[in-house]
MIDRENGU-97325 format. One record per atom (N, C-alpha, C): residue in one letter; x, y, z. Coordinates in steps of 0.05 Angstrom, whole numbers, plus 5000, padded with zeros to 4 digits. Example, Ala and Ser with C-alpha at 12.3 -4.5 7.8 and 13.67 -1.06 7.14 Angstrom:
a526448865156;a524649105156;a526449345156;s525749555142;s527349795143;s525850015157;
// end
This chain:
m880747114715;m881047304736;m879847204761;a881247204783;a880247104808;a878147294820;e876147174831;e873947334843;e874947454870;q874547704874;q875347834899;q873447764921;k874547724944;k872947674968;k871747934978;a869147924983;a867748164993;a868748225022;k868948485028;k869748565055;k867448495074;p868148405099;p866148355119;p864548605125;v861948575127;v860148795133;v858348725156;s857948905174;s856248865197;s853348905188;p851548725197;p848648765190;p847649035201;r848949135221;r848049395232;r848749635215;t850749605198;t851649825181;t851249775151;a850449535144;a850249465116;a848049615102;k848449665076;k846349805060;k846149665033;g843849685021;g843449604994;g844349324988;d846249304969;d847249044959;d848548884982;d849749025001;d851048885024;d848848735040;l846548855044;l844348725058;l843448475043;v843248505017;v842448275001;v844448045003;r847048125003;r849147925005;r849147795032;l848647945054;l848547825080;l846247625083;v843947695072;v841647505073;v842447255057;g843747285035;g844647045019;g846546875035;i848347005049;i850346855065;i848946695087;e847046825100;e845546695122;e843846465111;a842746505088;a841146285076;a842946055069;e845346105059;e847245895053;e848145745078;r848545895100;r849245765125;r847045575135;a844645675133;a842345505141;a842145255123;k842645295097;k842545075079;k844644865085;k847044955091;k849244775098;k848644625124;g847544765144;g846844645170;g844744425166;t842744485149;t840644295143;t841844055129;q843644105110;q844843885095;q846443705114;q847943815133;q849443655152;q847543485169;i845343585176;i843343435192;i842243205175;i841643255150;i840643045132;i842742825129;e845242915126;e847442715123;e847642545148;m847342665172;m847442505197;m845242305198;l842842385189;l840642195190;l841041965170;t841842035145;t842141825125;t844541645131;e846641755144;e848941595151;e848141365170;d846441425189;d845541215207;d843941005192;e842341095173;e840740905158;e842540725141;k844640835130;k846440675113;k847940475130;d848740545154;d850140365172;d848340145183;g845740195181;g843840005192;g843740015222;g845040215233;g845040245263;g842540395272;p842140365298;p839840495310;p840140805310;n838040945311;n838141235313;n837041305341;p838641295361;p837741335389;p836641605394;l834941635414;l833641885421;l835542105426;d837842045439;d839742265445;d840842375419;q841242215399;q842242315373;q840042485360;i837542405362;i835342565351;i835242835365;a835542825392;a835543075407;a837843255399;e840143145393;e842443305384;e841743435357;i840543285339;i839843385313;i837843615316;l835843575333;l833843785337;l835044035349;e836943995366;e838344225378;e839944385357;r841244235339;r842644365318;r840844525299;i838544405293;i836544545277;i835644795291;s835144775316;s834245015332;s836445225332;d838945145337;d841145335337;d841445475310;t841245325288;t841445435261;t839245635257;l836745565263;l834545745259;l834745995277;n835645965302;n835946185320;n838046385309;g840246275300;g842346445289;g841346595264;f839846455247;f838746585223;f836846805231;e835146745251;e833146945260;e834547195272;m836647145287;m838147375299;m839347555278;r840547425257;r841747585236;r839647735220;l837447605214;l835347735200;l834147965216;s834047935242;s833148145260;s835048385258;e837648335258;e839548555255;e839248695228;i838748545207;i838348665181;i835848825180;e833648715192;e831148865194;e831449125209;s832949115230;s833449365246;s834949565229;t836949475214;t838449655197;t836649775176;l834849615164;l833049715144;l831149925156;g830349875181;g828550065195;g829850335199;r832450325205;r833950575209;r834350715182;m834550565161;m835050675134;m832450765121;r830250685131;r827650735117;r827351025108;p827951215124;p827651495115;p829251555090;t831451415085;t833051475062;t832451295038;l830451115041;l829850925020;l827851035000;f826751265005;f824951394985;f825851674981;r824951784958;r825752054951;r824552264969;e826052484973;e825052694990;e822352794980;g820552834998;g817852924991;g815952704984;e816952464980;e815152234973;e814752074998;a812252015004;a811651855028;a812251565023;p813151425045;p813551135042;p810950995034;a811150775020;a808850625010;a806850565033;s807750505057;s805950435078;s804350665088;t805150915082;t803551145091;t802051295069;r802351195045;r800851315022;r797951245026;s796251435018;s793351375020;s792551174998;q790950995006;q790050784988;q787450874975;p787050824948;p784550894935;p782250724946;n779950834949;n777550694959;n776250534938;
// end
């Protein structure tokens, strides 16, 4: 049986399992971006060619872009979780952060 493709979900409206899936997707994107960078570095080593500073700058820029994109998406997910927080615990039960701690 073929696996069904999950419907696209916005980090702003995602809940529960969808949030977990979105974090996984972003982690996979970051992993792929990092892998591409590693391949670029090892490719130069295999060719025996120089690794000029402009190429290193490009690689660093790609790392930065990947991390910034990941950070933005996590920020959207965090915002969604913040809006959902009141619904994440049972009515009448205080969230863990506001429960009194034993002395």
